[in-house]
Structure formats: C-alpha cells, structure tokens
Backbone as CSV, one residue per row, in Angstrom:
resi,resn,N_x,N_y,N_z,CA_x,CA_y,CA_z,C_x,C_y,C_z
1,MET,0.848,-1.298,0.045,-0.033,-0.144,0.054,0.962,1.217,-0.206
2,SER,1.021,1.983,-0.613,1.212,3.345,-0.895,0.649,4.316,-0.260
3,HIS,1.610,5.133,0.670,1.457,6.735,1.667,1.701,7.555,0.588
4,SER,0.759,8.689,0.727,1.386,9.638,-0.357,1.608,10.341,1.118
5,THR,2.953,11.552,0.504,3.708,11.959,1.618,3.025,13.818,1.048
6,LEU,3.178,14.448,2.893,2.824,15.417,2.593,4.215,16.619,3.018
7,PRO,3.761,17.254,2.448,4.991,18.669,2.838,4.741,18.992,4.129
8,THR,6.061,19.322,4.588,6.105,19.951,5.899,6.905,20.783,6.431
9,GLY,7.264,21.274,7.107,8.871,22.495,7.605,8.370,23.391,6.109
10,PRO,9.997,23.790,5.713,9.874,24.740,4.863,9.156,24.616,3.464
11,ALA,9.167,23.377,3.003,8.072,23.509,2.193,6.760,24.105,2.190
12,VAL,6.086,23.958,3.192,4.832,24.147,3.735,4.805,25.778,3.318
13,SER,5.570,26.312,4.158,5.998,27.941,4.469,6.148,27.946,3.028
14,ALA,7.059,27.637,1.837,7.224,27.937,0.693,6.020,27.630,-0.361
15,ASP,5.133,27.435,-0.024,3.713,26.546,-0.373,2.636,28.094,-0.762
16,ALA,3.135,28.373,1.418,2.014,28.995,1.545,2.380,30.636,0.985
17,ALA,3.850,30.887,0.594,4.119,31.923,0.339,3.557,32.405,-1.346
18,LYS,3.294,31.331,-1.922,3.011,31.423,-3.404,1.589,31.114,-3.430
19,GLY,0.513,31.660,-1.957,-0.794,31.191,-2.351,-1.331,32.948,-2.871
20,TRP,-2.066,32.601,-1.772,-2.845,34.478,-1.635,-2.029,35.226,-1.075
21,PRO,-1.665,35.483,0.273,-0.048,36.229,0.803,1.000,36.891,-0.009
22,GLY,1.137,35.419,-1.440,2.015,35.708,-2.438,1.416,36.687,-3.628
23,ILE,0.275,36.551,-3.661,-0.300,37.405,-4.989,-0.423,38.838,-4.543
24,VAL,-0.881,38.666,-2.827,-1.114,40.276,-2.047,0.577,41.529,-2.175
25,ASN,1.803,40.084,-1.818,2.512,40.819,-2.139,3.046,41.498,-3.327
26,ASP,2.893,40.355,-4.447,3.379,40.928,-5.892,2.717,42.343,-6.191
27,TRP,1.150,42.007,-5.838,0.191,43.518,-6.269,0.184,44.728,-5.524
28,SER,1.152,44.202,-4.338,0.733,45.581,-3.090,2.113,46.229,-3.334
29,ALA,3.587,45.888,-4.315,4.779,45.474,-4.434,5.338,46.506,-5.381
30,ASP,4.411,47.415,-5.992,4.467,48.504,-7.237,4.381,47.617,-9.377
31,ARG,5.248,45.857,-8.617,5.331,45.561,-9.986,4.587,45.860,-11.654
32,GLU,4.886,45.920,-12.266,4.298,45.771,-13.458,3.895,44.242,-14.014
33,THR,2.402,44.634,-14.158,1.449,43.159,-14.640,1.371,42.658,-16.133
34,PHE,1.647,41.732,-16.592,2.440,41.488,-17.685,2.773,42.567,-18.871
35,LYS,3.859,42.798,-18.041,4.605,44.118,-18.927,3.804,45.288,-19.693
36,VAL,3.262,45.599,-18.542,2.041,46.817,-18.899,2.384,47.575,-17.468
37,PRO,2.671,49.004,-17.309,3.120,49.537,-15.888,1.451,50.139,-15.074
38,TRP,1.597,49.882,-14.348,0.586,49.934,-13.268,-0.285,51.274,-13.570
39,GLY,-0.094,52.615,-14.060,-0.160,53.557,-13.991,-1.119,53.109,-15.470
40,LYS,-0.558,53.023,-16.855,-1.136,52.575,-17.483,-1.900,51.683,-17.618
41,ALA,-1.912,50.683,-17.269,-3.215,49.701,-17.336,-3.949,50.272,-16.314
42,MET,-4.127,50.961,-15.396,-5.490,51.698,-14.808,-6.174,52.503,-15.907
43,MET,-5.217,53.173,-16.224,-6.276,54.470,-17.566,-6.835,52.732,-18.683
44,TRP,-6.266,52.431,-18.705,-6.768,51.629,-19.830,-8.037,50.860,-19.172
45,ILE,-8.398,50.637,-18.036,-9.184,50.109,-17.455,-10.856,51.243,-16.832
46,PHE,-10.213,52.461,-16.731,-10.674,53.246,-16.483,-11.529,54.099,-17.861
47,LEU,-10.552,54.041,-18.715,-11.422,54.102,-20.057,-12.504,52.918,-21.087
48,LEU,-11.997,51.950,-20.499,-12.536,50.585,-20.265,-13.786,50.968,-19.986
49,SER,-14.165,51.417,-19.094,-15.353,51.270,-17.658,-15.966,52.531,-18.675
50,ASP,-15.426,53.776,-18.736,-15.672,55.113,-19.444,-16.580,54.590,-20.994
51,THR,-16.071,53.499,-21.680,-16.550,52.993,-23.064,-18.087,52.773,-22.512
52,PHE,-18.109,51.235,-21.740,-19.225,51.212,-21.330,-20.206,52.497,-20.948
53,VAL,-19.860,53.368,-20.323,-21.049,54.092,-19.524,-21.699,55.216,-21.132
54,PHE,-20.730,55.700,-22.080,-20.933,56.805,-23.181,-21.957,55.389,-23.581
55,SER,-20.880,53.957,-24.254,-21.878,53.118,-25.277,-23.621,53.696,-24.171
56,SER,-23.831,53.160,-23.114,-24.748,52.645,-22.867,-25.963,54.157,-22.923
57,PHE,-25.412,55.417,-23.081,-26.275,56.534,-23.647,-26.296,56.999,-24.733
58,LEU,-25.188,56.367,-25.681,-25.735,56.615,-27.301,-26.529,55.128,-27.426
59,VAL,-26.544,54.177,-27.116,-27.448,53.588,-27.399,-28.654,53.632,-27.405
60,GLY,-28.728,54.176,-25.810,-30.503,54.879,-25.252,-30.560,56.083,-26.370
61,TYR,-30.114,56.655,-26.505,-30.269,57.801,-27.779,-30.775,57.577,-29.084
62,MET,-30.227,56.403,-29.307,-30.730,56.094,-30.653,-31.974,55.117,-30.589
63,THR,-31.702,54.674,-29.748,-33.506,53.680,-29.095,-34.515,54.616,-29.398
64,VAL,-34.041,56.189,-28.276,-35.483,56.695,-28.245,-35.693,57.458,-29.663
65,ARG,-34.780,57.775,-30.212,-34.804,58.582,-31.274,-35.073,57.341,-32.148
66,MET,-35.523,56.644,-32.518,-35.968,55.444,-33.446,-37.154,55.353,-33.075
67,SER,-37.455,55.247,-31.596,-38.979,54.628,-31.392,-40.203,56.096,-31.338
68,THR,-39.702,57.405,-31.099,-40.313,58.288,-30.852,-41.212,58.569,-32.121
69,THR,-42.608,58.943,-31.821,-43.591,59.078,-33.085,-43.314,60.786,-33.103
70,VAL,-42.820,61.677,-32.380,-42.990,62.742,-32.596,-41.729,63.403,-33.335
71,PRO,-41.858,64.057,-34.530,-40.745,64.599,-35.474,-39.859,65.466,-34.425
72,TRP,-38.726,64.299,-34.823,-36.893,64.808,-34.325,-36.662,66.385,-35.328
73,PRO,-36.316,67.062,-34.315,-35.739,68.514,-34.587,-34.479,67.931,-35.802
74,ASP,-34.551,68.795,-36.516,-33.395,68.847,-37.872,-32.162,69.468,-37.219
75,PRO,-31.058,68.791,-37.272,-29.916,68.881,-36.374,-29.345,70.365,-37.747
76,SER,-29.430,70.349,-38.692,-29.028,71.208,-39.486,-29.454,72.783,-39.067
77,LYS,-30.584,72.653,-38.518,-31.555,73.848,-38.487,-31.391,73.925,-37.434
78,VAL,-31.508,73.447,-36.176,-31.633,73.668,-34.628,-29.440,74.266,-34.304
79,PHE,-28.757,73.885,-35.388,-27.104,73.879,-34.709,-26.805,74.716,-35.523
80,GLY,-27.682,75.625,-36.299,-26.953,76.056,-37.107,-26.690,77.568,-36.948
81,LEU,-25.883,78.748,-37.863,-25.750,79.702,-36.751,-25.639,80.842,-37.915
82,SER,-26.277,82.351,-38.355,-26.324,83.093,-38.989,-25.018,83.836,-38.991
83,VAL,-24.684,84.001,-40.474,-23.394,85.000,-40.267,-23.353,85.620,-42.220
84,GLY,-23.540,86.993,-41.476,-23.873,87.924,-42.351,-25.312,88.007,-43.088
85,GLY,-26.331,87.530,-41.870,-27.766,87.087,-42.787,-27.840,86.142,-43.342
86,VAL,-26.896,85.267,-43.956,-26.871,84.216,-44.267,-26.699,82.543,-43.412
87,GLU,-27.651,81.556,-42.984,-27.630,80.966,-42.273,-26.922,79.516,-42.697
88,VAL,-25.949,79.068,-42.019,-24.990,78.118,-42.062,-25.023,76.871,-41.555
89,PRO,-25.745,75.963,-41.599,-25.719,74.948,-40.987,-24.660,74.634,-40.500
90,LEU,-24.596,73.717,-38.967,-23.867,73.466,-38.407,-22.201,73.682,-38.016
91,LEU,-22.109,74.921,-38.322,-20.619,75.947,-38.599,-20.189,75.813,-37.077
92,LEU,-20.941,76.152,-36.038,-20.465,75.941,-35.060,-19.958,74.564,-34.777
93,ILE,-20.449,73.991,-34.968,-20.195,72.198,-34.935,-19.032,71.961,-35.405
94,ALA,-19.061,72.358,-36.190,-17.372,72.228,-37.466,-16.233,73.040,-37.015
95,ILE,-17.249,73.943,-36.040,-15.591,74.386,-35.882,-14.768,73.835,-34.681
96,MET,-16.116,73.282,-33.936,-15.853,72.115,-32.059,-15.025,71.478,-32.522
97,THR,-15.603,70.283,-33.871,-14.857,69.093,-34.107,-13.060,69.755,-34.786
98,PHE,-12.927,70.801,-35.606,-11.627,70.843,-35.638,-11.100,71.402,-34.702
99,VAL,-11.418,72.222,-33.749,-10.410,72.184,-32.456,-9.841,71.192,-31.799
100,LEU,-11.456,70.282,-31.122,-10.581,69.350,-30.874,-10.032,68.098,-31.582
101,ILE,-10.403,68.190,-32.457,-8.995,66.764,-33.688,-8.201,67.937,-33.837
102,SER,-7.476,68.634,-33.584,-6.534,69.444,-33.511,-6.134,69.197,-32.443
103,SER,-6.301,69.227,-31.428,-5.951,68.873,-30.153,-5.440,68.294,-29.648
104,SER,-5.896,66.916,-30.820,-5.652,65.651,-30.884,-3.958,65.486,-31.328
105,GLY,-3.899,66.072,-32.204,-2.641,66.247,-33.088,-1.671,66.970,-31.610
106,THR,-2.296,68.051,-31.141,-0.948,69.103,-30.243,-0.735,67.777,-29.529
107,MET,-1.759,67.405,-29.104,-1.445,66.072,-27.274,-0.427,65.118,-28.237
108,ALA,-0.483,63.978,-29.438,0.367,63.533,-29.821,2.122,63.651,-29.886
109,MET,2.323,65.256,-30.451,3.527,65.714,-30.260,4.100,65.610,-28.903
110,ALA,3.046,66.331,-28.210,3.678,66.174,-26.343,4.267,64.808,-26.356
111,VAL,3.126,64.141,-26.743,3.925,62.362,-25.957,5.049,62.153,-26.786
112,ASN,4.881,62.565,-27.989,6.337,62.220,-28.746,8.114,62.690,-28.146
113,PHE,7.700,64.435,-27.877,8.904,64.925,-27.030,8.919,64.634,-25.730
114,GLY,7.220,64.049,-25.226,7.870,63.215,-23.773,8.967,62.322,-24.081
115,TYR,8.536,60.836,-25.327,9.582,60.139,-25.463,11.129,60.310,-25.261
116,ARG,11.439,62.072,-25.829,12.728,62.273,-25.826,12.915,63.191,-24.809
117,ARG,12.226,63.449,-24.082,12.713,63.847,-22.580,12.970,65.189,-22.622
118,GLU,12.150,65.735,-23.476,12.244,66.970,-23.757,11.054,67.770,-23.361
119,ALA,11.245,68.051,-21.529,10.059,68.636,-21.019,9.448,70.008,-21.047
120,LYS,10.287,71.226,-21.891,9.447,71.963,-22.302,8.741,71.971,-23.105
121,ARG,9.579,71.458,-24.626,8.628,71.444,-25.398,6.840,70.282,-25.330
122,ALA,7.032,69.275,-24.120,6.192,68.292,-24.161,5.203,69.070,-23.513
123,ALA,5.907,70.134,-22.535,4.758,70.848,-21.702,3.924,72.250,-22.275
124,LEU,4.528,72.580,-23.419,4.059,73.865,-24.110,2.995,72.604,-24.870
125,LEU,3.535,71.780,-25.765,2.277,71.133,-26.742,1.441,70.973,-25.767
126,MET,1.209,70.031,-24.288,0.409,69.824,-23.412,-0.420,70.906,-23.173
127,LEU,0.256,72.727,-23.274,-0.503,73.765,-23.048,-1.615,73.903,-23.976
128,ALA,-0.810,73.964,-25.429,-1.739,74.325,-26.000,-2.820,73.068,-26.311
129,THR,-2.746,72.126,-26.052,-3.444,71.173,-26.303,-4.750,71.387,-25.044
130,ALA,-4.382,71.470,-23.950,-5.625,72.234,-22.907,-6.069,73.601,-23.307
131,ILE,-5.238,74.757,-23.859,-6.046,76.119,-24.156,-7.079,75.691,-25.530
132,LEU,-7.081,74.903,-26.240,-7.611,73.894,-27.804,-8.876,72.970,-26.532
133,GLY,-9.071,72.591,-26.197,-9.603,71.979,-24.901,-10.380,73.057,-24.416
134,ALA,-10.211,74.395,-23.398,-10.943,74.727,-23.366,-11.554,76.105,-24.353
135,ALA,-11.056,76.086,-25.644,-12.004,76.551,-26.586,-13.389,75.922,-26.705
136,PHE,-12.844,74.664,-26.702,-13.997,73.857,-27.655,-15.229,73.583,-26.320
137,VAL,-14.948,73.484,-25.096,-15.991,74.085,-23.977,-16.508,75.272,-24.101
138,SER,-16.011,76.099,-24.509,-16.461,77.798,-24.633,-17.412,77.687,-25.322
139,MET,-16.868,77.046,-26.307,-17.945,77.050,-27.723,-19.155,76.483,-26.973
140,GLN,-18.752,75.230,-26.485,-20.057,73.715,-26.041,-20.977,74.766,-25.269
141,ALA,-20.364,75.685,-24.561,-21.200,77.065,-23.132,-21.854,78.131,-24.440
142,PHE,-21.223,77.942,-25.685,-21.970,79.190,-25.700,-23.149,78.429,-27.146
143,GLU,-23.416,77.369,-26.657,-24.270,76.355,-28.344,-25.174,75.838,-26.992
144,TRP,-24.768,75.531,-25.673,-26.013,75.566,-24.931,-26.815,76.745,-24.285
145,THR,-26.317,77.959,-24.504,-27.192,78.815,-24.637,-27.700,79.560,-25.529
146,LYS,-27.406,79.091,-26.664,-28.055,79.693,-27.491,-29.487,78.824,-27.486
147,LEU,-29.639,77.331,-27.091,-30.359,76.532,-27.221,-31.308,76.812,-26.422
148,ILE,-30.612,77.037,-24.847,-31.590,77.037,-23.605,-32.329,79.021,-24.585
149,VAL,-31.753,79.872,-24.413,-31.929,80.910,-24.362,-32.690,81.139,-25.465
150,HIS,-32.511,81.046,-26.684,-32.975,81.945,-28.014,-33.629,80.309,-28.244
151,GLU,-33.848,79.200,-28.692,-34.423,78.019,-29.150,-35.548,77.411,-27.616
152,GLY,-35.719,77.579,-26.383,-36.365,77.477,-25.839,-36.065,76.205,-25.570
153,ILE,-35.231,75.484,-25.987,-34.996,73.855,-25.266,-34.741,73.378,-24.203
154,ARG,-35.428,72.630,-23.287,-34.871,72.258,-21.530,-34.626,70.856,-21.815
155,PRO,-34.197,70.564,-20.824,-34.246,68.854,-20.495,-35.232,68.142,-20.648
156,TRP,-36.294,68.846,-20.481,-37.928,67.989,-19.843,-38.731,68.892,-20.996
157,GLY,-38.420,69.218,-22.102,-39.468,69.779,-23.149,-38.410,70.381,-24.353
158,ASN,-39.356,70.740,-25.624,-38.877,71.203,-26.578,-39.576,71.187,-27.412
159,PRO,-39.729,73.125,-27.868,-40.929,73.839,-28.666,-40.484,73.252,-30.062
160,LEU,-39.454,72.506,-30.719,-39.214,72.110,-31.989,-39.702,70.746,-32.240
161,GLY,-39.963,69.826,-31.593,-40.105,68.564,-31.769,-40.136,67.962,-30.513
162,ALA,-39.291,66.061,-30.856,-39.844,65.657,-29.264,-39.003,66.023,-28.455
163,ALA,-39.770,65.787,-26.878,-39.260,66.614,-26.049,-38.150,65.774,-25.677
164,GLN,-38.040,64.312,-25.383,-36.131,63.376,-25.647,-35.526,64.309,-26.226
165,PHE,-35.246,65.082,-27.123,-34.069,65.540,-27.534,-33.208,66.386,-26.756
166,GLY,-33.806,67.373,-26.062,-33.266,67.805,-24.873,-32.537,67.133,-23.855
167,ALA,-33.185,66.321,-23.393,-32.925,64.951,-22.051,-31.850,64.439,-22.979
168,CYS,-31.514,64.034,-23.834,-30.248,63.189,-24.618,-29.170,63.962,-24.943
169,PHE,-29.994,65.489,-25.352,-28.404,66.099,-25.837,-27.928,66.741,-24.375
170,PHE,-28.580,67.436,-23.961,-27.999,67.905,-22.898,-26.822,67.060,-22.119
171,MET,-27.850,65.930,-21.616,-26.990,64.428,-20.639,-25.694,64.675,-21.652
172,ILE,-25.591,63.949,-22.254,-24.385,62.974,-23.550,-23.414,64.481,-23.743
173,THR,-24.018,65.541,-24.427,-22.733,66.569,-24.464,-22.350,67.139,-23.441
174,GLY,-22.986,67.010,-22.211,-22.826,67.365,-20.934,-21.724,66.731,-20.329
175,PHE,-21.900,65.332,-20.532,-21.537,64.187,-19.722,-19.965,64.285,-20.588
176,HIS,-19.824,64.820,-21.789,-18.515,64.568,-22.529,-17.884,66.109,-22.218
177,GLY,-18.945,67.003,-22.486,-17.774,68.184,-22.026,-17.212,67.957,-20.547
178,PHE,-18.156,67.432,-19.586,-17.389,67.298,-18.357,-15.834,66.443,-18.097
179,HIS,-15.742,65.388,-19.206,-14.499,64.864,-19.225,-13.530,65.456,-19.986
180,VAL,-14.000,66.609,-21.339,-13.055,67.567,-21.668,-12.186,68.553,-20.314
181,THR,-13.897,69.228,-19.769,-12.597,69.952,-18.417,-11.957,69.334,-17.592
182,CYS,-12.648,68.563,-17.148,-11.518,67.071,-16.411,-10.196,67.464,-17.211
183,GLY,-10.340,67.320,-18.358,-8.956,66.770,-19.332,-7.735,67.983,-19.159
184,VAL,-8.566,68.931,-19.554,-7.910,70.599,-19.474,-7.080,70.272,-18.059
185,ILE,-7.731,70.399,-17.179,-7.008,70.532,-15.769,-6.025,69.296,-15.656
186,TYR,-6.478,68.577,-16.148,-5.560,66.955,-15.663,-4.202,67.609,-16.753
187,LEU,-4.323,68.066,-17.983,-3.224,68.238,-18.773,-2.230,69.020,-18.535
188,LEU,-3.060,70.453,-17.549,-2.180,71.313,-16.591,-1.467,70.894,-15.606
189,LEU,-1.736,69.774,-14.905,-0.986,69.504,-14.159,-0.053,68.636,-14.275
190,VAL,-0.529,67.579,-15.602,1.191,66.755,-15.677,2.563,67.739,-16.364
191,ALA,1.646,68.915,-16.910,2.694,70.150,-17.928,3.162,70.373,-16.637
192,ARG,2.642,71.123,-15.605,3.273,71.579,-14.142,4.386,70.684,-13.746
193,LYS,4.064,69.269,-13.800,4.950,68.432,-12.904,6.234,68.536,-13.841
194,ILE,5.751,68.464,-14.981,7.047,67.340,-15.922,7.716,68.606,-16.127
195,LEU,7.148,70.222,-15.658,8.399,71.336,-15.413,9.254,71.588,-14.238
196,GLN,8.937,70.672,-13.539,9.790,70.831,-12.163,11.202,70.520,-12.289
197,PRO,12.105,71.568,-11.447,13.391,70.914,-11.619,13.494,69.521,-11.533
198,GLY,14.411,69.105,-12.281,15.097,67.388,-12.374,14.555,66.005,-12.661
199,PHE,13.222,66.830,-13.476,12.002,65.958,-13.985,12.905,65.318,-15.071
200,ALA,13.280,66.148,-16.080,13.728,66.134,-17.298,14.659,64.779,-17.416
201,GLU,15.840,65.041,-16.220,16.419,63.725,-16.058,16.347,62.928,-15.105
202,HIS,15.924,63.078,-14.513,15.193,61.284,-13.620,13.626,61.587,-13.351
203,GLY,12.943,61.932,-14.270,11.601,61.771,-13.961,10.893,60.629,-15.235
204,ASN,9.905,60.296,-14.506,9.286,58.961,-15.484,8.298,59.859,-16.637
205,PHE,8.342,59.912,-17.733,7.554,60.674,-18.652,6.520,59.735,-19.749
206,GLN,6.053,58.446,-18.619,5.088,58.282,-19.122,3.930,58.827,-18.609
207,ILE,4.155,59.761,-17.608,2.438,60.438,-17.081,2.071,60.744,-18.789
208,VAL,3.093,61.057,-19.673,2.640,62.520,-20.387,1.998,61.446,-21.551
209,GLU,2.588,60.248,-21.848,1.679,58.947,-22.295,-0.037,58.940,-21.826
210,ILE,0.493,58.535,-20.599,-0.725,58.294,-19.970,-2.054,58.995,-19.936
211,ALA,-1.549,60.650,-19.474,-2.568,61.530,-20.488,-2.602,61.740,-21.881
212,GLY,-2.228,61.226,-22.350,-2.690,60.888,-24.061,-3.182,60.338,-24.630
213,LEU,-3.677,59.233,-23.501,-4.953,57.873,-23.864,-5.870,58.597,-23.330
214,TYR,-5.848,59.559,-22.507,-7.432,59.899,-21.711,-7.634,60.824,-22.855
215,TRP,-6.956,62.136,-23.417,-7.166,62.484,-24.291,-7.949,62.432,-25.849
216,HIS,-7.172,61.258,-26.390,-7.434,60.584,-27.227,-8.803,60.229,-27.375
217,PHE,-8.868,59.421,-26.458,-10.563,58.441,-25.430,-11.665,59.101,-25.726
218,VAL,-11.513,61.200,-25.576,-12.081,62.089,-24.719,-12.363,62.270,-26.918
219,ASP,-11.235,62.644,-27.801,-11.512,63.201,-28.589,-12.132,61.424,-29.818
220,LEU,-12.068,60.395,-29.187,-12.558,59.474,-30.231,-14.019,59.572,-29.762
221,VAL,-14.265,59.355,-28.433,-15.771,59.873,-28.266,-16.406,60.708,-29.119
222,TRP,-15.753,61.863,-28.940,-17.409,63.086,-29.933,-17.286,63.042,-31.195
223,VAL,-16.059,62.264,-32.060,-16.670,61.336,-33.497,-17.474,60.935,-33.237
224,PHE,-18.185,59.935,-32.466,-19.066,58.706,-32.341,-20.597,60.245,-31.959
225,ILE,-20.298,60.851,-31.120,-21.293,62.067,-30.673,-21.373,63.134,-31.911
226,PHE,-20.656,63.282,-32.567,-21.138,64.068,-34.021,-21.898,63.682,-34.902
227,ALA,-21.419,62.358,-34.807,-21.620,61.333,-36.445,-23.514,61.184,-35.900
228,LEU,-23.899,60.718,-34.596,-24.830,60.528,-33.670,-26.321,61.766,-34.096
229,PHE,-25.644,62.559,-33.429,-26.814,64.072,-32.759,-26.485,64.754,-34.651
230,TYR,-25.261,64.856,-35.086,-25.589,66.297,-35.406,-25.724,65.925,-37.026
231,LEU,-24.884,64.472,-37.597,-25.479,64.225,-38.755,-26.570,63.375,-39.179
232,TRP,-26.933,63.108,-38.202,-27.971,61.547,-37.758,-29.133,62.413,-38.243
C-alpha cells in the first residue's frame, strides 16, 4: 500500500508564500503586470469602463430616436448659425470638431517629445492642447446658451419637436464636456509636474503618454457624438 507524502517544514512555508499572501505581496509591490506599467493599466481600465457608460448613453439615444412618434428636430437648423444674414448649418459644430481633432494632434506631439525627455516642448504642447480643449468647452457653453435662451430647449421639453431631444442632448454632450474639462485640468497638472527641476533628468515621462490616452479617448467619443447627434 502506498502512502502519500505531505510536505512539511520549509516546504509548507514556501507553498503558502505562493498562495494568496504571495499574490498580495506581488500586487502591492508596485510591479508591472503582464509587462504593462500600473499607471497605463489603470488608465486603460478606466477608459474601458467609460466606454461602457458612453455606449449605454448613445444606444439609449438611438433607441429613443427611433421609437419616438413625434418628429425629431432637424440638426442642420437647430445647430445652425447666422453669418452675415445667411444661415450656415452646423458651422459652430464644425469649428468645435476641428478644434478638438487639432488638440489630438498637439497631444500626440507632446507624447513624442516626452519620449525624447524634452520637458519644455512637451509641456508647451500640452498647454496648447489644454487651450484648445478650453476653447471647445467655451463653444459648447455658447451652444447650450443658444439652445436654452433662444430656442427654448430644456431637458424636460422642446418646442421644436420631440421632448426627448433636450434630455438626450444635454445629458450626453454635458457628460462629454465634463470629461473635456477634467482633461484640461489633468493636462495642466501633468505639464506643471514635468517642468519641475530635475524631472527631465530623472522623472518618468510615461505620465505624458497616460494623459495622451485619456485625451485621445475624449476625442474619439466626440466623433461618435458628432455622427449621431449632428449628422443623423
């Protein structure tokens, strides 16, 4: 009859260290998991969760848009601007989109200079990105003012058509505008950090890349909002 041999002494301690205590020690030691730095991994997880939120909002908007029996307002008229007495459809939205896409370009250049450890150029480009983001939010505030004051559109009503238009528009664009505003503050803080004495020699410029991930995500979300709200 064979007898199984149970590990005793140091072997038990070694096996225990490989269990939950070992996992806790590894994850609390600020090590890279799957060759991905912690900061970048956490940003990707956050962006994934934010993708689910925006997707839910946009799917809900499409469902409401297709199921309502009341005529939906014409975006080309609702979001048009009068220039010299001529009504130009979607002019402000086109400018807003151009500004935000341009900011994605300046952010990409900032990341490139971050890889080269050129702190001043990276910080200046991040400042330019933040200024473009602030300009976008300012134009969005102007757009909201125009819709509320001049068109009479509210989250609970809409004199131009379906009442759900106001609720969907203010919720989704407001949520995106909040992300852009947080991104502007985020970029300014990172730019300030990389300009600190000694950071160019010893600092981790990966924070610029992580900030870039967030900003590019905000720009990508706007592409979907632009297509669904203003072109559909």
